[in-house]
C-alpha positions as CSV (number, residue, x, y, z in Angstrom):
1,X,89.9,88.7,93.7
2,X,92.8,86.9,94.2
3,X,94.0,83.5,95.8
4,X,95.9,83.4,99.2
5,X,99.1,82.1,97.5
6,X,98.6,85.1,94.7
7,X,99.4,87.8,97.4
8,X,102.7,87.8,99.7
9,X,103.5,89.8,103.0
10,X,106.4,92.2,103.6
11,X,107.8,92.5,107.1
12,X,110.5,94.8,107.9
13,X,111.5,94.3,104.4
14,X,111.6,90.1,104.8
15,X,109.8,88.3,102.6
16,X,106.8,86.1,104.4
17,X,105.2,83.8,101.5
18,X,102.3,83.2,104.2
19,X,101.7,85.7,106.4
20,X,98.1,84.4,107.0
21,X,98.0,80.5,108.4
22,X,95.2,78.2,108.4
23,X,93.2,80.4,106.0
24,X,93.3,83.3,108.1
25,X,92.7,81.7,111.6
26,X,95.9,83.1,112.7
27,X,99.0,85.8,111.8
28,X,102.5,85.8,112.1
29,X,102.4,89.5,112.8
30,X,102.2,90.4,116.4
31,X,99.9,93.5,116.9
32,X,101.8,94.2,120.1
33,X,105.2,95.3,118.2
34,X,103.7,96.4,114.8
35,X,104.3,99.9,114.4
36,X,102.0,100.3,111.1
37,X,101.2,98.2,108.5
38,X,99.4,99.1,105.2
39,X,97.7,96.7,102.5
40,X,98.0,97.1,98.6
41,X,95.1,95.2,97.5
42,X,96.7,96.0,93.8
43,X,98.1,98.6,92.1
44,X,100.8,98.3,94.3
45,X,104.6,100.1,93.1
46,X,107.7,99.1,91.5
47,X,109.1,99.0,94.8
48,X,107.4,95.4,95.4
49,X,106.9,92.2,93.3
50,X,106.5,88.4,92.9
51,X,103.0,89.0,93.7
52,X,100.0,89.0,91.1
53,X,97.3,90.0,93.6
54,X,98.0,92.3,96.6
55,X,101.0,92.9,99.6
56,X,100.3,93.4,103.3
57,X,103.5,95.6,104.2
58,X,104.5,95.8,107.9
59,X,106.8,98.0,110.2
60,X,107.9,96.7,113.4
61,X,108.2,98.9,116.1
62,X,111.6,100.9,115.5
63,X,110.7,103.8,118.2
64,X,113.6,104.0,120.9
65,X,111.1,104.0,124.1
66,X,113.4,106.6,126.9
67,X,112.7,104.0,130.0
68,X,111.7,100.2,130.7
69,X,108.1,99.5,129.6
70,X,106.0,96.5,128.9
71,X,102.4,95.1,127.8
72,X,100.9,92.1,128.8
73,X,97.5,90.9,127.1
74,X,95.7,88.0,128.1
75,X,92.7,86.5,126.9
76,X,90.3,83.1,126.8
77,X,92.5,82.1,123.3
78,X,95.9,84.2,123.6
79,X,98.7,85.0,125.7
80,X,100.8,88.1,124.7
81,X,103.1,89.9,125.7
82,X,106.3,92.6,125.1
83,X,109.0,94.2,127.2
84,X,111.6,96.9,125.8
85,X,113.8,99.4,127.3
86,X,116.6,101.7,126.0
87,X,120.0,100.7,125.8
88,X,123.0,102.9,127.2
89,X,123.9,104.1,123.6
90,X,121.5,107.1,123.1
91,X,118.4,105.9,120.6
92,X,119.8,102.6,120.9
93,X,116.7,100.0,122.3
94,X,115.8,96.0,122.5
95,X,112.3,94.8,122.1
96,X,111.3,91.1,123.6
97,X,107.8,89.7,123.1
98,X,105.9,86.2,122.7
99,X,102.8,85.3,122.0
100,X,101.0,81.7,122.9
101,X,97.3,81.1,121.4
102,X,95.4,77.9,123.1
103,X,92.3,77.6,120.7
104,X,93.3,73.7,120.8
105,X,92.9,74.1,124.7
106,X,90.1,76.2,125.3
107,X,87.6,77.1,122.0
108,X,88.0,73.3,121.2
109,X,86.3,72.1,124.4
110,X,83.4,74.3,124.0
111,X,82.5,73.0,120.7
112,X,83.2,69.4,121.3
113,X,79.4,68.5,121.1
114,X,78.6,69.9,118.0
115,X,81.4,69.4,115.8
116,X,84.5,67.4,114.9
117,X,87.2,69.9,114.0
118,X,90.1,70.6,116.0
119,X,92.2,74.1,116.4
120,X,95.8,75.1,115.7
121,X,98.2,76.2,118.1
122,X,100.7,79.2,117.6
123,X,103.7,79.8,119.7
124,X,105.7,83.1,118.8
125,X,108.9,84.8,120.1
126,X,110.2,88.1,118.3
127,X,113.6,89.8,119.6
128,X,115.2,93.4,118.2
129,X,117.9,95.1,119.2
130,X,118.4,98.5,117.1
131,X,121.2,101.0,117.9
132,X,123.1,103.6,115.8
133,X,126.8,102.9,115.2
134,X,127.4,106.6,113.7
135,X,126.1,109.9,113.7
136,X,124.6,108.5,110.0
137,X,123.8,105.0,110.2
138,X,121.7,102.8,112.4
139,X,122.0,99.0,112.6
140,X,119.0,96.9,113.8
141,X,118.8,92.8,114.3
142,X,115.8,91.0,114.3
143,X,114.8,87.3,115.3
144,X,111.1,85.8,114.6
145,X,110.5,82.3,115.7
146,X,107.0,81.0,114.6
147,X,105.8,77.3,115.7
148,X,102.3,76.5,114.7
149,X,100.0,73.3,114.0
150,X,96.9,71.1,114.4
151,X,95.8,67.5,115.5
152,X,93.3,66.6,113.1
153,X,93.2,62.8,114.7
154,X,89.8,63.0,116.2
155,X,87.8,64.3,113.2
156,X,85.7,61.8,112.1
157,X,83.5,62.6,109.2
158,X,84.0,61.9,105.8
159,X,83.2,65.7,104.3
160,X,86.4,66.9,107.2
161,X,88.5,64.1,105.9
162,X,88.4,64.9,102.1
163,X,88.8,68.8,103.0
164,X,92.0,67.7,104.9
165,X,93.3,65.4,102.3
166,X,93.5,62.9,104.8
167,X,95.9,64.5,106.8
168,X,96.3,63.6,110.4
169,X,98.8,65.9,112.4
170,X,100.5,68.8,110.9
171,X,103.3,71.2,112.4
172,X,105.5,74.2,111.1
173,X,108.6,75.8,112.6
174,X,110.1,79.0,110.7
175,X,113.4,80.9,112.3
176,X,114.1,83.9,110.7
177,X,117.5,86.2,111.2
178,X,117.4,89.9,110.2
179,X,120.3,92.8,109.9
180,X,119.2,95.7,108.4
181,X,121.4,98.9,108.2
182,X,119.8,102.5,107.3
183,X,122.5,105.2,106.4
184,X,121.9,109.1,105.9
185,X,124.3,109.3,102.6
186,X,124.2,112.9,102.2
187,X,121.2,115.3,102.6
188,X,117.7,113.8,101.7
189,X,119.5,110.3,100.4
190,X,119.0,107.3,102.5
191,X,120.1,103.6,102.0
192,X,118.4,101.0,103.8
193,X,119.6,97.5,103.1
194,X,118.1,94.3,104.8
195,X,120.3,90.8,104.7
196,X,117.9,87.9,105.9
197,X,117.9,84.3,106.8
198,X,115.5,81.9,107.4
199,X,114.5,78.1,108.0
200,X,111.3,76.7,107.9
201,X,110.7,73.0,108.9
202,X,107.1,71.5,108.2
203,X,105.8,68.0,109.2
204,X,102.6,66.6,108.4
205,X,101.2,62.9,108.8
206,X,99.6,61.4,106.0
207,X,96.6,58.8,105.7
208,X,97.4,56.7,102.9
209,X,95.1,54.2,101.4
210,X,95.9,52.0,98.1
211,X,94.6,48.7,96.8
212,X,97.6,47.0,98.3
213,X,98.3,49.3,102.4
214,X,97.1,51.6,104.1
215,X,99.3,52.9,106.6
216,X,100.3,56.8,107.6
217,X,103.0,58.3,106.1
218,X,105.2,60.7,107.5
219,X,106.4,63.8,105.4
220,X,109.3,65.8,106.6
221,X,109.6,69.0,104.6
222,X,112.4,71.5,104.5
223,X,112.7,74.9,103.4
224,X,115.8,77.3,103.6
225,X,116.1,80.9,102.4
226,X,118.6,83.7,102.3
227,X,117.2,87.4,101.0
228,X,119.1,90.8,100.4
229,X,117.5,94.0,99.5
230,X,118.8,97.1,99.4
231,X,117.0,100.5,98.5
232,X,118.0,104.1,97.6
233,X,115.6,106.9,98.3
234,X,116.3,110.4,97.2
235,X,114.1,113.1,98.2
236,X,114.1,116.0,96.0
237,X,111.6,119.5,96.5
238,X,108.2,119.3,98.7
239,X,106.8,115.7,98.2
240,X,109.3,114.3,95.2
241,X,111.5,111.4,95.7
242,X,113.2,108.8,93.3
243,X,113.9,105.4,94.7
244,X,116.4,102.8,93.0
245,X,116.6,98.7,94.3
246,X,117.7,95.5,93.9
247,X,116.5,92.0,95.7
248,X,117.7,88.7,95.7
249,X,116.7,85.9,97.1
250,X,117.8,81.8,97.3
251,X,115.3,79.2,98.2
252,X,116.7,75.8,99.2
253,X,114.4,72.8,99.8
254,X,114.4,69.0,100.3
255,X,111.7,66.7,101.4
256,X,111.8,63.2,103.0
257,X,108.9,61.1,103.5
258,X,108.6,57.3,105.3
259,X,108.0,55.8,102.4
260,X,110.4,57.7,99.2
261,X,114.2,59.1,99.4
262,X,115.2,62.6,100.2
263,X,114.4,65.2,97.3
264,X,115.6,68.4,96.6
265,X,115.9,71.3,94.7
266,X,117.6,75.1,95.0
267,X,116.3,78.3,92.5
268,X,116.6,81.6,92.7
269,X,114.4,84.9,92.1
270,X,116.1,88.6,91.5
271,X,114.6,91.9,90.3
272,X,115.7,95.6,90.4
273,X,113.6,98.7,90.6
274,X,113.2,102.4,89.8
275,X,110.1,104.4,91.1
276,X,110.0,108.3,90.9
277,X,107.0,110.4,92.5
278,X,106.4,113.7,91.5
279,X,103.7,116.8,92.4
280,X,102.7,119.7,90.7
281,X,99.5,121.6,90.1
282,X,97.0,121.0,87.6
283,X,94.6,123.8,87.7
284,X,95.5,125.0,91.3
285,X,94.9,121.7,91.8
286,X,97.7,119.3,93.8
287,X,98.4,116.3,91.3
288,X,100.9,113.3,92.5
289,X,102.6,111.0,89.7
290,X,104.2,108.2,90.5
291,X,105.5,105.9,87.7
292,X,108.4,103.1,87.8
293,X,109.5,100.0,86.0
294,X,110.4,96.9,87.8
295,X,112.5,93.8,85.9
296,X,112.4,90.2,87.5
297,X,114.5,87.1,87.0
298,X,112.1,83.8,88.0
299,X,113.3,80.3,88.8
300,X,113.6,77.9,86.0
301,X,113.0,80.5,83.4
302,X,115.1,81.9,80.6
303,X,113.6,85.7,79.9
304,X,113.7,88.4,81.7
305,X,110.5,90.2,82.8
306,X,110.0,93.8,82.7
307,X,106.4,95.2,84.5
308,X,105.8,99.2,84.2
309,X,103.7,100.7,87.1
310,X,102.0,103.9,87.6
311,X,99.7,105.8,90.0
312,X,98.0,109.1,90.1
313,X,96.4,111.3,92.9
314,X,94.2,114.8,92.2
315,X,93.2,116.2,95.0
316,X,90.0,117.8,93.8
317,X,89.1,120.0,96.7
318,X,90.9,119.8,100.7
319,X,88.5,117.2,101.6
320,X,88.9,115.0,98.4
321,X,90.8,113.0,95.6
322,X,90.2,110.5,92.9
323,X,92.7,108.2,92.3
324,X,94.0,105.7,89.2
325,X,96.6,102.9,89.8
326,X,97.6,100.4,86.8
327,X,100.0,97.8,86.9
328,X,101.4,94.7,85.2
329,X,102.8,91.7,87.8
330,X,104.4,88.3,87.6
331,X,104.7,86.0,90.3
332,X,105.8,82.2,90.4
333,X,105.8,81.3,93.8
334,X,106.6,77.9,96.0
335,X,103.2,77.1,95.9
336,X,103.5,75.3,92.6
337,X,106.0,73.0,93.6
338,X,105.3,69.6,92.0
339,X,105.3,67.6,95.2
340,X,104.9,64.2,93.8
341,X,108.7,64.5,92.2
342,X,109.4,67.5,94.1
343,X,110.8,70.2,91.5
344,X,110.4,73.5,90.7
345,X,108.5,73.4,87.4
346,X,109.7,75.1,84.1
347,X,106.7,77.0,83.7
348,X,106.5,80.7,82.9
349,X,105.4,83.2,85.7
350,X,101.9,83.7,86.4
351,X,100.9,87.5,85.3
352,X,98.0,89.8,86.3
353,X,97.3,93.2,85.2
354,X,95.5,95.9,87.4
355,X,93.4,98.9,86.7
356,X,91.8,100.6,89.7
357,X,90.1,103.3,90.1
358,X,88.5,105.4,93.6
359,X,87.6,108.1,95.0
360,X,87.6,109.1,98.7
361,X,85.8,112.5,100.5
362,X,85.8,113.3,104.2
363,X,83.0,115.1,105.1
364,X,82.7,117.8,107.5
365,X,85.7,116.2,109.4
366,X,83.3,113.7,110.9
367,X,82.8,110.9,108.1
368,X,85.6,109.5,105.6
369,X,83.8,107.7,102.5
370,X,85.6,106.0,99.9
371,X,84.6,103.9,96.5
372,X,87.0,101.9,94.8
373,X,86.4,99.8,91.3
374,X,89.0,97.3,90.4
375,X,89.5,94.9,87.4
376,X,92.1,92.2,87.3
377,X,93.2,90.1,84.1
378,X,94.9,87.3,84.9
379,X,97.1,85.1,82.4
380,X,99.5,82.1,82.3
381,X,98.0,81.0,85.5
382,X,99.2,77.4,86.9
383,X,96.4,75.2,87.6
384,X,98.3,72.8,89.8
385,X,96.2,70.6,91.5
386,X,92.3,69.6,92.9
387,X,89.9,72.7,93.2
388,X,87.1,70.9,94.9
389,X,86.1,68.6,91.9
390,X,87.7,65.5,90.6
391,X,87.5,67.0,86.8
392,X,91.0,69.0,87.7
393,X,92.4,66.2,90.3
394,X,94.5,64.5,87.5
395,X,95.7,67.4,85.7
396,X,99.7,66.9,85.7
397,X,101.8,69.0,86.8
398,X,103.9,69.5,83.3
399,X,100.5,71.0,82.2
400,X,101.8,74.1,83.2
401,X,100.2,77.7,82.4
402,X,96.8,76.4,81.4
403,X,94.7,79.0,83.0
404,X,93.5,82.3,82.7
405,X,90.3,84.6,84.2
406,X,89.8,87.8,85.2
407,X,88.1,89.4,89.0
408,X,86.3,92.6,89.0
409,X,84.5,94.5,91.6
410,X,83.5,97.0,94.2
411,X,84.3,98.4,97.6
412,X,82.3,100.9,99.1
413,X,83.8,102.2,102.8
414,X,82.2,104.7,105.4
415,X,84.3,105.7,108.6
416,X,82.6,107.6,111.5
417,X,85.6,109.7,112.7
418,X,86.6,110.3,116.1
419,X,85.7,113.6,117.7
420,X,85.7,115.2,120.7
421,X,81.9,116.0,120.7
422,X,81.0,112.6,119.0
423,X,80.0,109.2,121.3
424,X,80.3,106.9,118.2
425,X,82.9,105.8,116.0
426,X,83.9,103.2,113.6
427,X,83.4,102.0,110.2
428,X,81.0,100.2,107.7
429,X,81.9,98.5,104.3
430,X,80.6,96.6,101.2
431,X,82.0,94.7,98.7
432,X,81.3,93.2,95.4
433,X,83.4,90.8,94.0
434,X,83.4,88.5,90.8
435,X,86.1,86.4,89.8
436,X,86.5,83.7,87.2
437,X,89.2,81.4,85.7
438,X,89.4,78.9,82.6
439,X,91.3,76.1,82.4
440,X,92.6,75.0,78.6
441,X,92.2,71.6,79.6
442,X,89.0,71.7,80.1
443,X,87.5,73.4,77.5
444,X,83.8,72.0,78.0
445,X,83.2,73.5,81.5
446,X,84.1,77.4,80.1
447,X,84.5,80.3,82.7
448,X,84.3,78.9,86.5
449,X,83.7,80.6,89.5
450,X,86.8,80.6,92.0
451,X,86.6,78.9,95.4
452,X,87.1,82.3,96.8
453,X,84.2,84.0,94.8
454,X,82.1,85.3,97.8
455,X,80.2,87.8,95.8
456,X,78.3,90.1,98.7
457,X,80.2,90.8,101.9
458,X,79.3,93.8,104.4
459,X,81.4,94.2,107.4
460,X,81.1,96.5,110.7
461,X,83.2,97.8,113.3
462,X,81.5,100.4,115.4
463,X,82.6,100.9,119.0
464,X,79.9,103.4,121.4
465,X,81.6,105.4,124.5
466,X,78.7,104.6,127.1
467,X,80.3,106.6,129.9
468,X,84.0,107.9,131.0
469,X,85.1,104.4,131.9
470,X,83.2,102.2,129.4
471,X,82.7,102.0,125.6
472,X,80.6,99.1,124.3
473,X,82.1,97.2,120.5
474,X,80.0,95.6,117.8
475,X,81.9,93.5,114.7
476,X,79.9,92.3,112.1
477,X,80.2,90.1,109.2
478,X,78.1,89.0,106.8
479,X,79.0,86.6,103.4
480,X,77.3,85.3,101.0
481,X,78.0,81.8,100.4
482,X,81.0,80.3,98.2
483,X,80.6,78.1,95.5
484,X,81.1,74.5,95.4
485,X,80.7,71.9,92.8
486,X,77.3,69.6,93.3
487,X,78.6,66.7,91.3
488,X,81.7,65.3,90.0
489,X,80.9,66.6,86.3
490,X,80.2,70.0,87.3
491,X,82.8,72.5,88.8
492,X,81.7,75.3,91.4
493,X,78.3,75.5,89.7
494,X,76.5,75.8,93.0
495,X,76.2,77.8,96.5
496,X,76.9,77.3,100.1
497,X,74.9,79.1,102.8
498,X,75.6,83.0,103.7
499,X,77.7,83.2,106.8
500,X,77.0,85.7,109.8
501,X,79.8,86.4,112.2
502,X,78.7,89.5,115.0
503,X,80.7,90.0,118.0
504,X,79.4,92.1,121.0
505,X,82.0,93.4,124.0
506,X,82.3,95.6,126.7
507,X,85.4,97.7,128.0
508,X,86.5,99.2,130.9
509,X,89.2,101.8,130.4
510,X,90.6,101.4,133.6
511,X,90.9,98.3,136.4
512,X,90.7,100.3,139.6
513,X,91.9,97.6,141.9
514,X,95.1,97.7,139.6
515,X,96.0,101.1,139.8
516,X,96.5,100.8,143.7
517,X,100.2,100.1,142.2
518,X,102.5,102.9,140.9
519,X,104.3,101.0,138.3
520,X,101.3,100.1,136.5
521,X,101.0,102.7,133.8
522,X,97.2,101.8,132.2
523,X,94.7,98.8,132.1
524,X,91.9,97.3,130.2
525,X,89.1,94.8,130.9
526,X,87.3,93.3,128.1
527,X,84.1,91.1,128.6
528,X,81.4,89.8,125.6
529,X,80.8,87.1,123.4
530,X,81.6,85.9,120.4
531,X,80.1,84.2,117.5
532,X,76.7,85.1,118.4
533,X,75.4,83.6,115.3
534,X,77.7,80.9,114.7
535,X,80.7,81.7,112.3
536,X,82.3,79.3,109.7
537,X,85.5,78.4,110.4
538,X,88.3,79.0,108.0
539,X,90.2,76.6,109.2
540,X,88.3,73.6,106.6
541,X,86.8,74.4,103.3
542,X,84.2,71.9,103.0
543,X,82.5,70.6,99.6
544,X,78.9,72.3,100.1
545,X,76.3,73.9,102.3
546,X,75.8,70.7,104.7
547,X,79.5,69.7,105.2
548,X,80.2,73.4,106.0
549,X,77.6,72.9,109.3
550,X,80.1,70.8,110.6
551,X,82.4,73.1,111.2
552,X,80.9,76.4,112.4
553,X,82.4,78.1,115.6
554,X,80.7,77.7,118.8
555,X,79.3,80.3,120.9
556,X,82.4,81.6,123.1
557,X,83.0,83.9,125.9
558,X,85.3,87.1,125.2
559,X,87.4,88.1,127.9
560,X,90.7,90.1,128.3
561,X,93.0,91.7,130.5
562,X,95.6,94.0,129.1
563,X,97.9,95.9,131.4
564,X,101.0,98.3,130.6
565,X,103.9,98.6,133.3
């Protein structure tokens, strides 16, 4: 129910402001080295903060391999590889991965005749070194490099130019260095500490037209971030734990343009939290109760903010449970920078209040179902710029905390679990969403639908084992149309057409030709078709159905090889 800027990513305890780039088209997370991930769509505990909608928590591979091994994935739009091996010391290892996408070279050529939209590229290198330095202490060093960008210079339509805000080209380069230390202090007590430093350089070329001049303006924007997090966790009895932690982040930023002088600012974010989780019996049914408090100090504010968090889970039977989550959340992220004066505004943090109720049940160990209902109340939101309508185009950044809103919905999920006797597995989900905002500066509009209010979403991922070597997969996504403004005097009063995405491919789990070589452990081959129905491109949010049809993705082949050495 929230905007992308209201959700953050956390990778190995490193804060990632925008984990999905280009409106979700690419991700900074490399699936080849990801060990586990958890999406908190709301109601997350006090261990996490500075987000009012959700958090994506990712842990990269931390299991030491016994010997050298590697994997290569090659497909129509991306090359991905990883090589890892043990070091001399027991339980120590290294992990090196490289990923490169080339959508801008392959998919773009397929689409040349039906659309003017271009595609991004991504280069990504990750290095992980981990080693115990004593029987109770392990140290880990991580380096992450990301470079992504896009050249919009070939986009000719007025609709696409307007959606891109006349940006001609864009490039981002990011380096992240982190050191993590895990200490076993005493029995059942662990201290995890992480210090990280990242520098990010953004460059973009924007066409600027005034009454006097027509020119391309070059922008250089640099962000330097130093973060520290330390968390103590003590486990007592069975399934009971106490956690306490502190966080501190320093942001330094500067901006240069070809027509203005250099501007800069520096801000800090601080937080401390405690969480206690306990399990006891309620009429012979296990009840897990987790409660905590988070205190936060935000940049350019004089007050401290305390957030209570609560979650309960009651196991009704061995195969069913009911869960309730509640929390107050605050956020003041870098999305609210005043880019004209390049300052971090003196505003209150935005606020979200979450109430989430869910029910889960497994039927005969074959089918897993869940039903979740949620309501999120938003206050003190900062509407800082245009929202597909000139009514908001001239709102000054000084008019802060001017918006309230809410999101409510239902998520229904059904998963067919994989068993030895079943040849079909996968899942089907349906989501109903209604999210509205109200800006105090536009009293005549009242509550309006947000740009991301996709009322109905159906998604499915089904796999069928065809024989001992081949399996077929179907991926389907249907979304009802998002709002847009039909005129300059209305705000998101109309809806675009529904979008459909259907991909089908077949997988062979062993490439016989390659297994002549003993050094190849496993292999896989995929062939299929993507975008059987033209899929809406998330790279550009245009302002009507007609404009959106110019950005549909083309019918594309799926060709992929995966080899593990």
